[in-house]
ZADO-1210 file (C-alpha; in nm, 4 decimals, padded with zeros to 6 digits):
<atoms>
<atom x="00.0295" y="00.0114" z="00.0042" code="UNK" pos="1"/>
<atom x="00.1066" y="00.3497" z="-00.0833" code="UNK" pos="2"/>
<atom x="-00.0374" y="00.6738" z="00.0226" code="UNK" pos="3"/>
<atom x="00.0252" y="01.0330" z="-00.0790" code="UNK" pos="4"/>
<atom x="-00.0539" y="01.3472" z="00.1068" code="UNK" pos="5"/>
<atom x="00.1295" y="01.7166" z="00.0567" code="UNK" pos="6"/>
<atom x="00.4682" y="01.5582" z="-00.0352" code="UNK" pos="7"/>
<atom x="00.4907" y="01.3211" z="00.2017" code="UNK" pos="8"/>
<atom x="00.4356" y="00.9364" z="00.1137" code="UNK" pos="9"/>
<atom x="00.3421" y="00.6836" z="00.3815" code="UNK" pos="10"/>
<atom x="00.4149" y="00.2947" z="00.2146" code="UNK" pos="11"/>
<atom x="00.4257" y="-00.0790" z="00.3727" code="UNK" pos="12"/>
<atom x="00.6625" y="-00.3374" z="00.2459" code="UNK" pos="13"/>
<atom x="00.5527" y="-00.6935" z="00.2048" code="UNK" pos="14"/>
<atom x="00.6500" y="-00.7414" z="00.5812" code="UNK" pos="15"/>
<atom x="00.4120" y="-00.4211" z="00.6898" code="UNK" pos="16"/>
<atom x="00.6705" y="-00.2171" z="00.8163" code="UNK" pos="17"/>
<atom x="00.5320" y="00.1151" z="00.7584" code="UNK" pos="18"/>
<atom x="00.7685" y="00.3771" z="00.6525" code="UNK" pos="19"/>
<atom x="00.7015" y="00.7348" z="00.5359" code="UNK" pos="20"/>
<atom x="00.8925" y="00.9513" z="00.2567" code="UNK" pos="21"/>
<atom x="00.9316" y="01.3169" z="00.2644" code="UNK" pos="22"/>
<atom x="00.9877" y="01.4031" z="-00.1141" code="UNK" pos="23"/>
<atom x="01.1146" y="01.7632" z="-00.0447" code="UNK" pos="24"/>
<atom x="01.4180" y="01.6748" z="00.1577" code="UNK" pos="25"/>
<atom x="01.4488" y="01.3072" z="-00.0087" code="UNK" pos="26"/>
<atom x="01.4464" y="01.1179" z="00.3193" code="UNK" pos="27"/>
<atom x="01.2956" y="00.7844" z="00.4176" code="UNK" pos="28"/>
<atom x="01.2341" y="00.6751" z="00.7486" code="UNK" pos="29"/>
<atom x="01.0691" y="00.3773" z="00.9282" code="UNK" pos="30"/>
<atom x="00.8010" y="00.4527" z="01.1690" code="UNK" pos="31"/>
<atom x="00.6905" y="00.0772" z="01.3266" code="UNK" pos="32"/>
<atom x="00.5205" y="-00.2710" z="01.1979" code="UNK" pos="33"/>
<atom x="00.1775" y="-00.2693" z="01.1889" code="UNK" pos="34"/>
<atom x="00.1027" y="-00.6454" z="01.1061" code="UNK" pos="35"/>
<atom x="-00.0644" y="-00.6907" z="01.4348" code="UNK" pos="36"/>
<atom x="-00.3187" y="-00.4215" z="01.3486" code="UNK" pos="37"/>
<atom x="-00.3487" y="-00.5451" z="01.0190" code="UNK" pos="38"/>
<atom x="-00.4466" y="-00.8420" z="01.1930" code="UNK" pos="39"/>
<atom x="-00.6982" y="-00.6848" z="01.4460" code="UNK" pos="40"/>
<atom x="-00.8505" y="-00.4472" z="01.2052" code="UNK" pos="41"/>
<atom x="-00.8506" y="-00.5479" z="00.8528" code="UNK" pos="42"/>
<atom x="-00.7819" y="-00.3733" z="00.5428" code="UNK" pos="43"/>
<atom x="-00.6755" y="-00.0446" z="00.5281" code="UNK" pos="44"/>
<atom x="-00.8694" y="00.2717" z="00.3525" code="UNK" pos="45"/>
<atom x="-00.6270" y="00.5721" z="00.4232" code="UNK" pos="46"/>
<atom x="-00.2843" y="00.6519" z="00.6012" code="UNK" pos="47"/>
<atom x="-00.2146" y="01.0410" z="00.6665" code="UNK" pos="48"/>
<atom x="-00.0079" y="01.2331" z="00.8925" code="UNK" pos="49"/>
<atom x="-00.1423" y="01.5209" z="01.1178" code="UNK" pos="50"/>
<atom x="00.1457" y="01.7304" z="01.3049" code="UNK" pos="51"/>
<atom x="00.3735" y="01.4656" z="01.3747" code="UNK" pos="52"/>
<atom x="00.1436" y="01.1541" z="01.4605" code="UNK" pos="53"/>
<atom x="00.0159" y="00.8587" z="01.2052" code="UNK" pos="54"/>
<atom x="-00.3092" y="00.8115" z="01.1554" code="UNK" pos="55"/>
<atom x="-00.4550" y="00.5135" z="00.9913" code="UNK" pos="56"/>
<atom x="-00.8156" y="00.4586" z="00.8457" code="UNK" pos="57"/>
<atom x="-00.8988" y="00.1152" z="00.8370" code="UNK" pos="58"/>
<atom x="-01.2155" y="-00.0145" z="00.5624" code="UNK" pos="59"/>
<atom x="-01.4519" y="-00.1734" z="00.8676" code="UNK" pos="60"/>
<atom x="-01.2789" y="-00.0862" z="01.2135" code="UNK" pos="61"/>
<atom x="-01.2605" y="00.2876" z="01.2519" code="UNK" pos="62"/>
<atom x="-00.9683" y="00.4933" z="01.3326" code="UNK" pos="63"/>
<atom x="-00.6135" y="00.4056" z="01.4885" code="UNK" pos="64"/>
<atom x="-00.3548" y="00.7063" z="01.5907" code="UNK" pos="65"/>
<atom x="-00.0167" y="00.6033" z="01.6393" code="UNK" pos="66"/>
<atom x="00.1555" y="00.8782" z="01.8524" code="UNK" pos="67"/>
<atom x="00.5243" y="00.9817" z="01.7501" code="UNK" pos="68"/>
<atom x="00.5673" y="01.0794" z="02.1302" code="UNK" pos="69"/>
<atom x="00.5325" y="00.7046" z="02.2693" code="UNK" pos="70"/>
<atom x="00.7251" y="00.5272" z="01.9992" code="UNK" pos="71"/>
<atom x="00.4149" y="00.5230" z="01.7944" code="UNK" pos="72"/>
<atom x="00.2166" y="00.3566" z="02.0221" code="UNK" pos="73"/>
<atom x="-00.1364" y="00.2925" z="01.8703" code="UNK" pos="74"/>
<atom x="-00.4892" y="00.4056" z="01.9706" code="UNK" pos="75"/>
<atom x="-00.8206" y="00.3508" z="01.8994" code="UNK" pos="76"/>
<atom x="-00.9834" y="00.6659" z="01.8028" code="UNK" pos="77"/>
<atom x="-01.3173" y="00.5848" z="01.6622" code="UNK" pos="78"/>
<atom x="-01.3857" y="00.1802" z="01.5937" code="UNK" pos="79"/>
<atom x="-01.7498" y="00.2205" z="01.4925" code="UNK" pos="80"/>
<atom x="-01.6552" y="00.3961" z="01.1877" code="UNK" pos="81"/>
<atom x="-01.6122" y="00.2252" z="00.7980" code="UNK" pos="82"/>
<atom x="-01.3947" y="00.4293" z="00.6234" code="UNK" pos="83"/>
<atom x="-01.3029" y="00.4806" z="00.2472" code="UNK" pos="84"/>
<atom x="-01.0381" y="00.7523" z="00.2988" code="UNK" pos="85"/>
<atom x="-00.8326" y="01.0102" z="00.5002" code="UNK" pos="86"/>
<atom x="-00.7293" y="01.3813" z="00.3812" code="UNK" pos="87"/>
<atom x="-00.5523" y="01.6488" z="00.6065" code="UNK" pos="88"/>
<atom x="-00.6600" y="01.9966" z="00.5357" code="UNK" pos="89"/>
<atom x="-00.2834" y="02.1288" z="00.6748" code="UNK" pos="90"/>
<atom x="-00.3664" y="02.4877" z="00.6803" code="UNK" pos="91"/>
<atom x="-00.6729" y="02.4057" z="00.9595" code="UNK" pos="92"/>
<atom x="-00.4689" y="02.1172" z="01.0951" code="UNK" pos="93"/>
<atom x="-00.7903" y="01.9228" z="01.0485" code="UNK" pos="94"/>
<atom x="-00.8441" y="01.5419" z="00.9494" code="UNK" pos="95"/>
<atom x="-01.1223" y="01.4497" z="00.7255" code="UNK" pos="96"/>
<atom x="-01.2473" y="01.1115" z="00.7177" code="UNK" pos="97"/>
<atom x="-01.4876" y="00.9981" z="00.4108" code="UNK" pos="98"/>
<atom x="-01.7286" y="00.7319" z="00.5892" code="UNK" pos="99"/>
<atom x="-01.9509" y="00.4843" z="00.4754" code="UNK" pos="100"/>
<atom x="-02.2978" y="00.5691" z="00.6020" code="UNK" pos="101"/>
<atom x="-02.2046" y="00.8856" z="00.8472" code="UNK" pos="102"/>
<atom x="-02.1011" y="01.1143" z="00.5789" code="UNK" pos="103"/>
<atom x="-01.7611" y="01.3419" z="00.6264" code="UNK" pos="104"/>
<atom x="-01.6175" y="01.3518" z="01.0002" code="UNK" pos="105"/>
<atom x="-01.3512" y="01.5910" z="01.0691" code="UNK" pos="106"/>
<atom x="-01.1096" y="01.4869" z="01.3713" code="UNK" pos="107"/>
<atom x="-00.9025" y="01.7566" z="01.5214" code="UNK" pos="108"/>
<atom x="-00.6262" y="01.6748" z="01.7592" code="UNK" pos="109"/>
<atom x="-00.6077" y="01.9718" z="01.9417" code="UNK" pos="110"/>
<atom x="-01.0081" y="01.8862" z="02.0815" code="UNK" pos="111"/>
<atom x="-00.9390" y="01.5001" z="02.0854" code="UNK" pos="112"/>
<atom x="-01.2882" y="01.5075" z="01.9169" code="UNK" pos="113"/>
<atom x="-01.4589" y="01.4166" z="01.6262" code="UNK" pos="114"/>
<atom x="-01.7321" y="01.5958" z="01.4635" code="UNK" pos="115"/>
<atom x="-01.9790" y="01.4914" z="01.1906" code="UNK" pos="116"/>
<atom x="-02.1017" y="01.6371" z="00.8992" code="UNK" pos="117"/>
<atom x="-02.3807" y="01.4341" z="00.8093" code="UNK" pos="118"/>
<atom x="-02.5398" y="01.4863" z="00.4229" code="UNK" pos="119"/>
<atom x="-02.8719" y="01.4959" z="00.5626" code="UNK" pos="120"/>
<atom x="-02.8182" y="01.8130" z="00.7627" code="UNK" pos="121"/>
<atom x="-02.6792" y="01.9581" z="00.4522" code="UNK" pos="122"/>
<atom x="-03.0091" y="01.8566" z="00.2342" code="UNK" pos="123"/>
<atom x="-03.2827" y="01.6325" z="00.3023" code="UNK" pos="124"/>
<atom x="-03.2515" y="01.4523" z="-00.0686" code="UNK" pos="125"/>
<atom x="-02.8731" y="01.3570" z="00.0706" code="UNK" pos="126"/>
<atom x="-02.7756" y="01.0256" z="00.1643" code="UNK" pos="127"/>
<atom x="-02.5343" y="00.8453" z="-00.0543" code="UNK" pos="128"/>
<atom x="-02.2010" y="00.7010" z="00.0993" code="UNK" pos="129"/>
<atom x="-01.9053" y="00.9782" z="00.0900" code="UNK" pos="130"/>
<atom x="-01.6191" y="00.7949" z="-00.1111" code="UNK" pos="131"/>
<atom x="-01.3855" y="01.1191" z="-00.1742" code="UNK" pos="132"/>
<atom x="-01.3049" y="01.4493" z="00.0349" code="UNK" pos="133"/>
<atom x="-01.0413" y="01.6881" z="-00.1140" code="UNK" pos="134"/>
<atom x="-00.9802" y="02.0500" z="-00.0119" code="UNK" pos="135"/>
<atom x="-00.8595" y="02.3268" z="-00.2843" code="UNK" pos="136"/>
<atom x="-00.6703" y="02.6008" z="-00.2399" code="UNK" pos="137"/>
<atom x="-00.9691" y="02.8438" z="-00.2842" code="UNK" pos="138"/>
<atom x="-01.1322" y="02.7050" z="00.0766" code="UNK" pos="139"/>
<atom x="-01.3784" y="02.4991" z="-00.0286" code="UNK" pos="140"/>
<atom x="-01.4120" y="02.1568" z="00.0276" code="UNK" pos="141"/>
<atom x="-01.5618" y="01.8660" z="-00.1882" code="UNK" pos="142"/>
<atom x="-01.7218" y="01.5435" z="-00.1428" code="UNK" pos="143"/>
<atom x="-01.7536" y="01.3101" z="-00.3856" code="UNK" pos="144"/>
<atom x="-02.0757" y="01.0809" z="-00.3335" code="UNK" pos="145"/>
<atom x="-02.1533" y="00.7412" z="-00.4176" code="UNK" pos="146"/>
<atom x="-02.4516" y="00.8441" z="-00.6513" code="UNK" pos="147"/>
<atom x="-02.5225" y="01.2243" z="-00.5864" code="UNK" pos="148"/>
<atom x="-02.2229" y="01.3579" z="-00.7560" code="UNK" pos="149"/>
<atom x="-01.9961" y="01.5954" z="-00.6246" code="UNK" pos="150"/>
<atom x="-02.1456" y="01.8248" z="-00.3240" code="UNK" pos="151"/>
<atom x="-01.9459" y="02.1488" z="-00.2652" code="UNK" pos="152"/>
<atom x="-01.8853" y="02.3975" z="00.0386" code="UNK" pos="153"/>
<atom x="-01.7994" y="02.7439" z="-00.0912" code="UNK" pos="154"/>
<atom x="-01.5514" y="02.8224" z="00.2030" code="UNK" pos="155"/>
<atom x="-01.5955" y="02.6046" z="00.4212" code="UNK" pos="156"/>
<atom x="-01.5054" y="02.7853" z="00.7425" code="UNK" pos="157"/>
<atom x="-01.7570" y="03.0465" z="00.6978" code="UNK" pos="158"/>
<atom x="-02.0801" y="02.8429" z="00.5449" code="UNK" pos="159"/>
<atom x="-02.1901" y="02.6486" z="00.8864" code="UNK" pos="160"/>
<atom x="-02.4574" y="02.8773" z="01.0108" code="UNK" pos="161"/>
<atom x="-02.5766" y="02.9683" z="01.3544" code="UNK" pos="162"/>
<atom x="-02.8617" y="02.7393" z="01.3358" code="UNK" pos="163"/>
<atom x="-02.7096" y="02.4409" z="01.2227" code="UNK" pos="164"/>
<atom x="-02.7454" y="02.4518" z="00.8390" code="UNK" pos="165"/>
<atom x="-02.4427" y="02.4230" z="00.6380" code="UNK" pos="166"/>
<atom x="-02.4700" y="02.5939" z="00.2509" code="UNK" pos="167"/>
<atom x="-02.3753" y="02.4023" z="-00.0219" code="UNK" pos="168"/>
<atom x="-02.4266" y="02.3084" z="-00.4037" code="UNK" pos="169"/>
<atom x="-02.5002" y="01.9635" z="-00.5710" code="UNK" pos="170"/>
<atom x="-02.2985" y="01.9357" z="-00.8906" code="UNK" pos="171"/>
<atom x="-02.3419" y="01.7102" z="-01.1456" code="UNK" pos="172"/>
<atom x="-02.2523" y="01.6766" z="-01.5284" code="UNK" pos="173"/>
<atom x="-02.6106" y="01.8167" z="-01.6425" code="UNK" pos="174"/>
<atom x="-02.7547" y="01.9230" z="-01.2961" code="UNK" pos="175"/>
<atom x="-02.6270" y="02.2033" z="-01.0505" code="UNK" pos="176"/>
<atom x="-02.8594" y="02.3289" z="-00.7871" code="UNK" pos="177"/>
<atom x="-02.8638" y="02.4507" z="-00.4213" code="UNK" pos="178"/>
<atom x="-02.8250" y="02.1628" z="-00.1843" code="UNK" pos="179"/>
<atom x="-03.1502" y="02.2386" z="-00.0343" code="UNK" pos="180"/>
<atom x="-03.3511" y="02.2075" z="-00.3578" code="UNK" pos="181"/>
<atom x="-03.1904" y="01.8766" z="-00.4479" code="UNK" pos="182"/>
<atom x="-03.4132" y="01.5672" z="-00.5087" code="UNK" pos="183"/>
<atom x="-03.2441" y="01.3063" z="-00.6417" code="UNK" pos="184"/>
<atom x="-03.3972" y="01.1433" z="-00.9321" code="UNK" pos="185"/>
<atom x="-03.3328" y="00.7629" z="-01.0398" code="UNK" pos="186"/>
<atom x="-03.0178" y="00.8776" z="-01.2219" code="UNK" pos="187"/>
<atom x="-02.6496" y="00.8131" z="-01.0347" code="UNK" pos="188"/>
<atom x="-02.3295" y="01.0146" z="-01.0733" code="UNK" pos="189"/>
<atom x="-02.0992" y="00.8075" z="-00.8638" code="UNK" pos="190"/>
<atom x="-01.7755" y="01.0256" z="-00.7667" code="UNK" pos="191"/>
<atom x="-01.4874" y="00.7758" z="-00.6436" code="UNK" pos="192"/>
<atom x="-01.2157" y="00.9670" z="-00.6900" code="UNK" pos="193"/>
<atom x="-01.0963" y="01.3716" z="-00.6710" code="UNK" pos="194"/>
<atom x="-00.7131" y="01.4701" z="-00.8183" code="UNK" pos="195"/>
<atom x="-00.6337" y="01.8453" z="-00.8103" code="UNK" pos="196"/>
<atom x="-00.4126" y="01.9300" z="-01.1095" code="UNK" pos="197"/>
<atom x="-00.0671" y="02.0925" z="-01.1077" code="UNK" pos="198"/>
<atom x="-00.1245" y="02.1824" z="-01.4500" code="UNK" pos="199"/>
<atom x="-00.4263" y="02.2829" z="-01.5391" code="UNK" pos="200"/>
<atom x="-00.7297" y="02.5004" z="-01.3545" code="UNK" pos="201"/>
<atom x="-00.8873" y="02.2461" z="-01.1805" code="UNK" pos="202"/>
<atom x="-00.9256" y="01.8675" z="-01.0696" code="UNK" pos="203"/>
<atom x="-01.0089" y="01.5786" z="-01.2238" code="UNK" pos="204"/>
<atom x="-01.2812" y="01.3121" z="-01.1467" code="UNK" pos="205"/>
<atom x="-01.2704" y="00.9845" z="-01.1524" code="UNK" pos="206"/>
<atom x="-01.6453" y="00.8021" z="-01.1243" code="UNK" pos="207"/>
<atom x="-01.8170" y="00.5116" z="-01.1333" code="UNK" pos="208"/>
<atom x="-01.9861" y="00.4236" z="-01.5115" code="UNK" pos="209"/>
<atom x="-01.9543" y="00.7632" z="-01.6576" code="UNK" pos="210"/>
<atom x="-01.5640" y="00.7565" z="-01.6867" code="UNK" pos="211"/>
<atom x="-01.2979" y="01.0365" z="-01.6222" code="UNK" pos="212"/>
<atom x="-01.4357" y="01.4207" z="-01.5730" code="UNK" pos="213"/>
<atom x="-01.2469" y="01.7344" z="-01.5074" code="UNK" pos="214"/>
<atom x="-01.4133" y="02.0106" z="-01.3129" code="UNK" pos="215"/>
<atom x="-01.2678" y="02.3770" z="-01.4654" code="UNK" pos="216"/>
<atom x="-01.2257" y="02.5903" z="-01.2203" code="UNK" pos="217"/>
<atom x="-01.2308" y="02.8980" z="-01.4631" code="UNK" pos="218"/>
<atom x="-01.5726" y="02.7610" z="-01.6307" code="UNK" pos="219"/>
<atom x="-01.7655" y="02.6777" z="-01.3220" code="UNK" pos="220"/>
<atom x="-01.8746" y="02.3227" z="-01.4088" code="UNK" pos="221"/>
<atom x="-01.7827" y="01.9236" z="-01.5284" code="UNK" pos="222"/>
<atom x="-01.6537" y="01.8367" z="-01.8514" code="UNK" pos="223"/>
<atom x="-01.6303" y="01.4429" z="-01.9166" code="UNK" pos="224"/>
<atom x="-01.2999" y="01.3549" z="-02.0883" code="UNK" pos="225"/>
<atom x="-01.2446" y="01.2116" z="-02.4015" code="UNK" pos="226"/>
<atom x="-01.1230" y="00.8504" z="-02.3708" code="UNK" pos="227"/>
<atom x="-00.8993" y="00.7941" z="-02.7150" code="UNK" pos="228"/>
<atom x="-00.8067" y="00.3898" z="-02.5252" code="UNK" pos="229"/>
<atom x="-01.0825" y="00.2413" z="-02.6473" code="UNK" pos="230"/>
<atom x="-01.1634" y="00.0785" z="-02.3456" code="UNK" pos="231"/>
<atom x="-01.4374" y="00.1609" z="-02.1248" code="UNK" pos="232"/>
<atom x="-01.3326" y="00.3808" z="-01.8510" code="UNK" pos="233"/>
<atom x="-01.5437" y="00.2512" z="-01.5072" code="UNK" pos="234"/>
<atom x="-01.4963" y="00.2318" z="-01.1319" code="UNK" pos="235"/>
<atom x="-01.1853" y="00.5010" z="-01.1581" code="UNK" pos="236"/>
<atom x="-01.0703" y="00.4932" z="-00.8043" code="UNK" pos="237"/>
<atom x="-00.7390" y="00.6502" z="-00.8348" code="UNK" pos="238"/>
<atom x="-00.5791" y="00.9250" z="-01.0404" code="UNK" pos="239"/>
<atom x="-00.1844" y="01.0495" z="-01.1093" code="UNK" pos="240"/>
<atom x="-00.0499" y="01.3219" z="-01.2783" code="UNK" pos="241"/>
<atom x="00.2646" y="01.2541" z="-01.4563" code="UNK" pos="242"/>
<atom x="00.3854" y="01.5842" z="-01.6275" code="UNK" pos="243"/>
<atom x="00.1679" y="01.7980" z="-01.8051" code="UNK" pos="244"/>
<atom x="00.0980" y="01.5920" z="-02.0321" code="UNK" pos="245"/>
<atom x="00.0641" y="01.2202" z="-01.8516" code="UNK" pos="246"/>
<atom x="-00.2011" y="01.0879" z="-01.6803" code="UNK" pos="247"/>
<atom x="-00.2664" y="00.7656" z="-01.4905" code="UNK" pos="248"/>
<atom x="-00.6267" y="00.6410" z="-01.3853" code="UNK" pos="249"/>
<atom x="-00.7045" y="00.3380" z="-01.1995" code="UNK" pos="250"/>
<atom x="-00.9925" y="00.1103" z="-01.3118" code="UNK" pos="251"/>
<atom x="-01.1631" y="-00.1275" z="-01.0729" code="UNK" pos="252"/>
<atom x="-01.2892" y="-00.2934" z="-01.3707" code="UNK" pos="253"/>
<atom x="-00.9964" y="-00.2560" z="-01.6495" code="UNK" pos="254"/>
<atom x="-00.6794" y="-00.1911" z="-01.4471" code="UNK" pos="255"/>
<atom x="-00.4366" y="00.0675" z="-01.5048" code="UNK" pos="256"/>
<atom x="-00.4589" y="00.3538" z="-01.8255" code="UNK" pos="257"/>
</atoms>
């Protein structure tokens, strides 16, 4: 397993030794062996460094913290959540957790609490699982859902109202609406992955049956990406840019393209 965030790569080798590589300083260091954690909690869906600690999200058994002050001794944060992915907002010092059935959960180390954003709190029409989370350089928070497309919370620090409402938009290729006005139809737009582009103004969107999209910040809309491979791209779970002219996508059905 390999996980990348903010220039830091965490990876597991064949013996389940956990390492971190800092791409800026070009240094690698050993954290600890986590074979016992995998045996106890099962498959890993995400690993993220936050401050000096390491957080591990398990697919069906919750969130674990490895405490750097105690030689990376593990402690369970929340064992009752199923996790699809982790994302650190380094500016706010917050760990965002994409969950199955509980919406997006934020973890703040200072307060040692986890706070959830439940999709029905945004709109009664939203209840699909959150499959991906991204924050962009403009301070917007994005959720990719299993069926209800993209959810955008603009400048999310100021988006939380005193009455508990959260102002947001629901975005699909052929629909854009305030979340409170969103009504689910029979169509589905599943978003499994998002990747902000380092070379273009916007981010890539990997979907279920709809293939690859790009969200143009300049045009403020989703655009389908032409697929010249001849192979249908579906269930895109990972996206990696390689320079300004190559893009790699990982499909759960047809492999790497």
